[in-house]
C-alpha positions in Angstrom: 58.7 -17.2 -18.0 58.0 -17.5 -14.3 57.4 -21.3 -14.2 59.2 -22.7 -11.2 59.5 -19.3 -9.6 55.9 -18.5 -8.7 52.5 -20.2 -8.5 50.9 -17.5 -10.6 51.1 -13.9 -11.6 48.4 -11.1 -11.2 48.7 -8.1 -13.4 46.7 -5.2 -11.8 47.2 -2.8 -14.7 48.1 -3.6 -18.3 49.5 -0.9 -20.5 48.0 -1.4 -23.9 50.5 -1.1 -26.7 53.5 -1.7 -24.5 55.6 -4.3 -26.1 59.1 -3.7 -24.6 60.4 -2.0 -21.5 62.5 0.3 -23.7 59.3 1.9 -25.0 58.8 3.6 -21.6 62.2 5.3 -21.7 63.6 8.1 -23.8 67.1 6.6 -23.7 67.7 3.0 -22.7 70.9 1.8 -24.3 71.5 -2.0 -24.4 73.8 -3.5 -21.8 76.4 -6.1 -22.4 76.5 -9.3 -20.3 79.3 -8.1 -18.1 77.8 -4.7 -17.5 74.4 -6.3 -16.7 76.0 -8.7 -14.2 77.8 -5.8 -12.5 74.5 -3.7 -12.3 72.6 -6.7 -10.8 75.4 -7.5 -8.3 75.4 -3.9 -7.1 71.6 -3.9 -6.7 71.7 -7.2 -4.8 74.3 -5.8 -2.4 72.3 -2.7 -1.7 69.1 -4.7 -1.1 70.8 -6.9 1.5 69.9 -10.4 2.4 66.6 -11.9 1.2 64.2 -13.0 4.0 61.9 -15.9 3.4 
């Protein structure tokens, strides 16, 4: 899933039995495509420009 984005991935701690992110939350409703795009856009604006 990270091919082309990174040379490799190092996982320092693996949670055994964790299959989905939603398992770690009491309430994690699904987001529609438009809502997800809005959330990601807001987060990108708060983070500011990416420095190389």
